[in-house]
N, C-alpha and C positions, 0 to 999 in steps of 0.2 A: 155561491161566491158573490159577495157584495161588490158593486161597482160604485165609485165615488167621482163626482164632478169636482175636479181640483182647480180648474182655471177656466174663466170665461172672459174673453177680452177681444181686442182688435189687433190686427197685424200692423206692423210698422209701416209697411208699404201698402198704400191703398185703403187702409182702415177697415178691411174686411173682418167679419166676425169669425172667431174660432173658439173651440172649447177643447179641454183636455180631460180625459177620464182615466182613472187608475183602478186597478184591482191587484190583489196580492194573494198568493197561496204558498204552499210549502215549496213550490218550484221557483218562487221569486215574484217580483212585481212586473206588471204589464201596464203599459201606457199607450193610449191612442189619442191622436189629435183629429178633430173633425173641423172642416172648413165650410162655411155657409156660402152657397152660390146665390147669384142674383134671383134665381127662380124659387128660392126658399128651401131647396134641398141641402142636406149636409153630406159631405163626402170626405174620405180620408186623403184625397189629393186636393191641394189648393187650386182654386180657379186660376186659369191663365188670363193675364191682363196685358194690355199694351202691346209691346213688341212681340212677346212670346206668343200671344194669341194670334196676331197677324201672321207670324211666321208659320205657326201650326196650320192655320187656315190655308195659306199659300201652298204648303207641302201637300195637304189633302187634295187641293185642286189640281196640282201637278200630277199626283199619282192617279187621279181619276180620268185623266185624258187618254 
């Protein structure tokens, strides 16, 4: 099953890199987005920045006490 890179660009907020890959079969099309993290890794979840990152960090610290 061939996979095609159909988009490579930057997010509107923060300018982070993302890419979109597609494949299709008799069951329909499938699309996945990958987001690049500051450490160079690519993940299907966008990196948290700004307020969300601080809130998540505070939540982890609270739960670990």
